[in-house]
C-alpha positions as a Python dict, from the first residue, in 0.01 Angstrom:
ca = {
    (1, 'M'): (0, 0, 0),
    (2, 'R'): (352, -53, 110),
    (3, 'R'): (533, -199, -202),
    (4, 'S'): (434, 190, -363),
    (5, 'D'): (598, 354, -125),
    (6, 'E'): (920, 141, -106),
    (7, 'R'): (887, 188, -502),
    (8, 'Q'): (810, 594, -436),
    (9, 'R'): (1174, 575, -177),
    (10, 'G'): (1363, 401, -443),
    (11, 'S'): (1299, 683, -704),
    (12, 'V'): (1435, 951, -480),
    (13, 'L'): (1836, 785, -418),
    (14, 'P'): (1897, 765, -834),
    (15, 'L'): (1770, 1232, -815),
    (16, 'V'): (2012, 1265, -485),
    (17, 'V'): (2308, 1099, -678),
    (18, 'L'): (2317, 1303, -945),
    (19, 'A'): (2204, 1674, -785),
    (20, 'M'): (2516, 1498, -588),
    (21, 'V'): (2711, 1484, -913),
    (22, 'I'): (2566, 1809, -1029),
    (23, 'A'): (2738, 2004, -701),
    (24, 'G'): (3043, 1815, -749),
    (25, 'G'): (3134, 1903, -1185),
    (26, 'G'): (2962, 2242, -1027),
    (27, 'A'): (3273, 2307, -757),
    (28, 'L'): (3514, 2172, -969),
    (29, 'L'): (3428, 2468, -1217),
    (30, 'L'): (3490, 2665, -996),
    (31, 'A'): (3835, 2597, -828),
    (32, 'R'): (3942, 2564, -1237),
    (33, 'L'): (3829, 2907, -1243),
    (34, 'G'): (3978, 2999, -924),
    (35, 'E'): (4278, 2823, -1002),
    (36, 'G'): (4302, 3064, -1344),
    (37, 'A'): (4235, 3395, -1210),
    (38, 'V'): (4485, 3298, -983),
    (39, 'S'): (4705, 3207, -1220),
    (40, 'R'): (4668, 3554, -1414),
    (41, 'A'): (4708, 3813, -1122),
    (42, 'S'): (5023, 3656, -1072),
    (43, 'A'): (5078, 3701, -1357),
    (44, 'R'): (5080, 4010, -1365),
    (45, 'A'): (5227, 4125, -1051),
    (46, 'A'): (5566, 3877, -1185),
    (47, 'A'): (5567, 4107, -1540),
    (48, 'D'): (5509, 4426, -1399),
    (49, 'A'): (5828, 4356, -1137),
    (50, 'A'): (5996, 4202, -1315),
    (51, 'A'): (6010, 4514, -1595),
    (52, 'L'): (6073, 4704, -1290),
    (53, 'A'): (6385, 4514, -1227),
    (54, 'G'): (6443, 4550, -1633),
    (55, 'A'): (6481, 4848, -1725),
    (56, 'A'): (6629, 4953, -1349),
    (57, 'E'): (6891, 4691, -1394),
    (58, 'G'): (6913, 4463, -1680),
    (59, 'E'): (6775, 4114, -1819),
    (60, 'Q'): (6953, 3946, -1484),
    (61, 'A'): (6738, 4155, -1251),
    (62, 'A'): (6449, 4112, -1444),
    (63, 'R'): (6487, 3691, -1459),
    (64, 'E'): (6634, 3708, -1057),
    (65, 'V'): (6333, 3909, -967),
    (66, 'A'): (6069, 3705, -1212),
    (67, 'A'): (6179, 3428, -1076),
    (68, 'A'): (6174, 3516, -684),
    (69, 'N'): (5745, 3566, -773),
    (70, 'G'): (5704, 3240, -918),
    (71, 'A'): (5720, 3275, -1347),
    (72, 'T'): (5982, 3223, -1584),
    (73, 'V'): (6054, 3459, -1847),
    (74, 'V'): (5973, 3425, -2211),
    (75, 'R'): (6090, 3795, -2315),
    (76, 'F'): (6244, 4002, -2223),
    (77, 'E'): (6346, 4312, -2486),
    (78, 'T'): (6470, 4687, -2445),
    (79, 'L'): (6390, 4926, -2714),
    (80, 'G'): (6588, 5241, -2557),
    (81, 'D'): (6453, 5328, -2224),
    (82, 'D'): (6176, 5152, -2254),
    (83, 'T'): (6146, 4769, -2117),
    (84, 'R'): (5925, 4518, -2196),
    (85, 'V'): (5856, 4150, -2053),
    (86, 'T'): (5706, 3909, -2088),
    (87, 'V'): (5670, 3622, -1783),
    (88, 'R'): (5455, 3264, -1801),
    (89, 'V'): (5309, 3150, -1443),
    (90, 'G'): (5139, 2795, -1478),
    (91, 'S'): (4998, 2844, -1856),
    (92, 'A'): (4902, 3227, -1721),
    (93, 'E'): (5143, 3524, -1949),
    (94, 'A'): (5160, 3826, -1908),
    (95, 'V'): (5367, 4182, -2030),
    (96, 'G'): (5497, 4449, -1789),
    (97, 'R'): (5599, 4727, -1950),
    (98, 'A'): (5871, 4993, -1757),
    (99, 'R'): (6024, 5255, -1886),
    (100, 'R'): (6355, 5389, -1740),
    (101, 'G'): (6448, 5723, -1614),
    (102, 'D'): (6420, 5960, -1387),
    (103, 'P'): (6044, 5888, -1202),
    (104, 'R'): (6032, 6308, -1168),
    (105, 'G'): (6039, 6313, -1569),
    (106, 'S'): (6374, 6542, -1583),
    (107, 'D'): (6575, 6297, -1717),
}
């Protein structure tokens, strides 16, 4: 009787190890997903801020604001009063757009 009890106790250990490996893998996956979401949100915020600065004061201002927000300007474009800035934060890229002019709409 004693030998079968020892065999049953020993068979639980692989299941516990498997459960721990699965839980650890799930935690790593969630961390990666969270990191990506934070990078995308940071990129969007930096792109918007850089576009506003670029529309008001030009490309150098856009680059400075992007850098202050932890981003790198990938592309800066102006077409008339419209400014479009693409930035990168980590592996995430985002585009911000702004229009130069009177905020009340009466140019």
